C-alpha positions as CSV (number, residue, x, y, z in Angstrom):
1,M,0.9,27.7,124.8
2,N,4.3,27.8,123.3
3,T,7.1,26.0,124.9
4,R,10.6,27.2,124.0
5,H,13.8,26.5,126.0
6,G,11.8,25.3,129.0
7,K,9.7,28.5,129.2
8,T,5.9,28.5,128.9
9,N,4.5,31.5,126.9
10,M,0.8,32.1,127.1
11,I,-0.7,34.4,124.4
12,T,-3.3,36.6,126.0
13,N,-6.1,38.6,124.4
14,S,-4.1,41.8,124.8
15,D,-1.3,40.2,122.8
16,R,-3.8,39.2,120.1
17,V,-5.4,42.7,120.0
18,A,-2.0,44.3,119.8
19,A,-1.1,42.0,116.9
20,L,-4.4,42.9,115.2
21,Y,-3.7,46.6,115.8
22,K,-0.2,46.3,114.2
23,K,-1.3,44.3,111.2
24,H,-4.9,45.5,110.4
25,H,-5.5,48.9,112.1
26,S,-5.7,50.9,108.9
27,W,-8.2,48.4,107.4
28,L,-10.3,48.5,110.5
29,I,-10.3,52.4,110.5
30,A,-11.3,52.3,106.8
31,C,-14.2,50.0,107.6
32,A,-15.3,52.2,110.4
33,F,-14.9,55.3,108.3
34,N,-17.2,53.8,105.6
35,L,-19.9,53.6,108.3
36,T,-19.4,56.9,110.1
37,S,-18.0,59.2,107.4
38,N,-16.1,60.9,110.1
39,K,-12.4,60.2,111.0
40,E,-12.8,60.9,114.8
41,E,-15.9,58.8,115.1
42,A,-14.2,56.0,113.1
43,E,-11.2,56.0,115.5
44,S,-13.5,56.1,118.5
45,L,-15.5,53.2,117.1
46,I,-12.4,51.1,116.5
47,Q,-11.1,51.8,120.1
48,D,-14.5,50.5,121.4
49,V,-14.1,47.4,119.2
50,Y,-10.6,46.8,120.6
51,L,-12.0,47.1,124.1
52,Q,-14.8,44.7,123.2
53,L,-12.3,42.2,121.8
54,L,-10.2,42.3,124.9
55,E,-13.2,41.1,127.0
56,M,-14.0,38.2,124.7
57,P,-13.2,34.8,126.4
58,D,-12.2,32.8,123.3
59,L,-10.9,35.5,121.1
60,E,-8.5,33.3,119.1
61,K,-11.3,30.9,118.2
62,I,-13.7,33.7,117.3
63,I,-11.6,36.0,115.1
64,Y,-9.4,33.4,113.4
65,N,-10.7,30.7,111.1
66,T,-8.0,28.1,110.8
67,T,-4.9,30.3,110.4
68,D,-6.3,33.4,108.7
69,L,-8.0,36.3,110.4
70,N,-11.7,36.3,109.9
71,L,-12.1,39.9,108.5
72,F,-15.8,39.5,107.8
73,Y,-16.5,38.7,111.4
74,L,-14.4,41.7,112.5
75,Y,-16.4,43.9,110.1
76,K,-19.7,42.5,111.6
77,I,-18.4,43.5,115.1
78,I,-17.6,47.0,113.9
79,K,-21.0,47.4,112.2
80,S,-22.8,46.0,115.2
81,K,-21.0,48.4,117.6
82,F,-21.8,51.3,115.2
83,L,-25.5,50.5,115.1
84,N,-25.6,50.1,118.9
85,N,-24.0,53.5,119.3
86,I,-26.6,55.0,117.1
87,K,-29.4,53.4,119.1
88,A,-27.9,54.6,122.3
89,N,-27.5,58.2,121.1
90,Q,-31.1,58.2,119.9
91,K,-32.4,57.3,123.4
92,L,-30.6,60.3,124.9
93,H,-32.6,63.5,124.9
94,K,-30.1,66.2,125.4
95,V,-31.3,69.7,126.3
96,A,-28.6,72.3,126.0
97,L,-29.7,75.4,127.7
98,K,-27.6,78.5,127.6
99,P,-26.8,79.6,131.2
100,E,-28.5,82.9,130.8
101,L,-31.7,81.1,129.7
102,A,-31.6,78.7,132.6
103,D,-31.2,81.6,135.0
104,N,-34.1,83.6,133.5
105,T,-36.5,80.6,133.6
106,A,-35.9,80.1,137.3
107,E,-36.8,83.7,138.1
108,E,-39.9,83.8,135.8
109,E,-43.2,83.6,137.6
110,Y,-46.7,82.8,136.4
111,D,-48.7,86.0,135.6
112,D,-52.4,85.5,136.4
113,Q,-53.3,88.9,134.9
114,E,-51.5,88.1,131.6
115,D,-53.2,84.7,131.4
116,E,-56.6,86.3,132.1
117,N,-56.0,89.0,129.4
118,T,-55.0,86.3,126.9
119,E,-58.2,84.4,127.5
120,K,-60.3,87.5,127.2
121,L,-58.6,88.4,123.9
122,L,-59.2,84.9,122.6
123,L,-62.8,85.1,123.5
124,L,-63.1,88.6,121.9
125,V,-61.5,87.3,118.6
126,T,-63.9,84.3,118.6
127,E,-67.0,86.5,119.2
128,T,-65.8,89.0,116.6
129,L,-65.3,86.3,114.0
130,S,-68.7,84.6,114.8
131,G,-70.9,87.7,115.2
132,S,-69.6,91.0,114.0
133,L,-68.2,90.0,110.6
134,H,-69.6,88.9,107.3
135,W,-69.3,85.1,107.0
136,F,-66.9,85.6,104.0
137,D,-64.5,87.7,106.0
138,S,-64.7,85.4,109.0
139,K,-64.1,82.3,107.0
140,L,-61.2,83.9,105.1
141,F,-59.5,85.1,108.3
142,T,-60.0,81.7,110.0
143,T,-58.6,79.8,107.0
144,Y,-55.7,82.3,106.8
145,I,-54.8,81.8,110.4
146,D,-55.6,78.1,111.0
147,D,-54.0,76.8,107.9
148,D,-51.0,79.1,108.2
149,H,-51.4,80.6,104.7
150,S,-49.7,83.5,103.1
151,I,-51.9,85.8,101.0
152,Q,-50.4,84.3,97.9
153,S,-51.0,80.7,99.0
154,L,-54.6,81.5,100.1
155,S,-55.2,83.2,96.7
156,D,-53.9,80.1,94.9
157,A,-56.0,77.8,97.0
158,T,-59.3,79.7,96.8
159,K,-58.9,81.5,93.4
160,I,-59.8,84.7,95.2
161,S,-57.7,87.7,94.1
162,K,-54.9,88.8,96.4
163,N,-56.3,92.3,96.6
164,A,-59.7,91.0,97.9
165,I,-58.0,88.7,100.5
166,F,-55.7,91.6,101.6
167,T,-58.7,94.0,102.0
168,S,-60.8,91.4,103.9
169,L,-57.9,90.4,106.3
170,R,-57.1,94.1,106.9
171,K,-60.7,94.9,107.7
172,T,-60.9,91.9,110.1
173,K,-57.6,92.7,111.9
174,L,-58.6,96.4,112.3
175,L,-62.0,95.4,113.8
176,I,-60.4,92.9,116.2
177,R,-57.8,95.5,117.2
178,K,-60.4,98.2,117.8
179,R,-62.5,95.9,119.9
180,A,-59.4,94.9,121.9
181,Q,-58.5,98.5,122.5
182,D,-62.0,99.3,123.6
183,E,-61.8,96.5,126.2
184,N,-58.2,97.6,127.2
185,L,-56.8,94.3,126.1
186,Y,-54.5,95.8,123.5
187,S,-52.5,98.9,123.5
């Protein structure tokens, strides 16, 4: 409390934060920018820090050591607030749907026939790979699909020529397609 001419002046946290703003705002923004690498985020972070400082009960004792401002402590507050914001943002799982996508999903219904045809097609592919093909063609096709290879990467991995791989895959695909057409599973 300052007593002057019979009046009592009490310095509040808002007065201290206002003084801090006037004297050290650019330094605080620079500290926040070093953490965020974005001017808008840095300014937002410093505004959050000012709000936090306003709520501290013994602000004068906390941010001042003797008569000088404790800049290290202020930096620690900024860094702590920044890390807390990152953690809070990681916990949020935002799903941004375009309005047209949201409307279509609401109208979409489950199709039993399509599901049944997919199961039949999968069974047909499995039977074709295990019974109607030479083991080499079956293994090559399975490796190509399961390991998500390109013809080049499969050739590099197996040391089989690209031409032999292409011919084998083409033969397998044609056989599967023909059997699916015969079963009316593929048009």
